[in-house]
N, C-alpha and C positions, 0 to 999 in steps of 0.2 A: 417222272415224279417219284417213282418207286425208289430209284437210286438216290434221289435227294433225301428221302426219309431214311433210307438205310445208312447212308454216309453222313447223316446229320449235317447237311449243307447249311451254310449260313448265308443270310442276305448280304448283298454287296452294297447296300444303301448306307452303310456306316453304322447301322444299328447292331449288326452282327447277330440278329435274331435267327434262331434255328427254324428251318422249314420242317414243320411237323404236320401230321394229319389234322391236328387241332388248329394249327395256324391256317392251313388251306381252307378248312371248314369256316373259320371265323372270317377270313378275307372274302370268301365267296358270298357269305351272307351279309357282310358289310357292303359289298358291291350291290347286292340286291336291295338293301335298305336305302342306299343312295340313289337308286334308280327312280325314286318317287318324283313324278313330275317331269321326267325326262322323255326321251323318244320311245321308251318302252310303254306302250299304251296298255298292254295286257300284262299286268303285274303277276297274275296267277300263272300265266304261261311261262314267264321269266322265272318265277319261283320254282315251278316244277322242273324247268331246265337246270337251274342251279342245283336243285336237290339231286337230280340224276348225275350231273357232273361231279359233285362231291362224292357221291356213292361210288362212281367208277374210279376216280383218281385216288381215293383213300382205301380201296379194297386191297386185300392182301395179295390178290392176283388180278392182273388185267385180263378182261375177257378176251378169249381167243379171236372171236369175231364180234366187233362192236355192234354191227347191224343186227345180228342174231340176238345179242343181249338186249338191245333196245326193243326189238319186235316182241320179245318175251316179257318185257317190263310193263307192269300194270299201268303205271302213270303214262308212259309213252303211248301205250295202246289207247288209253282213254283220251289222250290229246288228239289222236288221229281218228277217233271214232265220232268226233263232234262236228 
């Protein structure tokens, strides 16, 4: 994703829209909003997961070790302490 942001890649769906951090954030939360009444029974869990996903893919640097990043993330730890 980082190279998509850097090179201002455009969607190939005919819209030509640029893939930006704002676009990724909007699409991720649009997906979350559309999950209402679907197979995702725990919307809070899905919301927390989307929040972490957006945080990771829009960061200026990708974490060296994703598992270490997650273990140190307060939302992730709270999800696994319940």
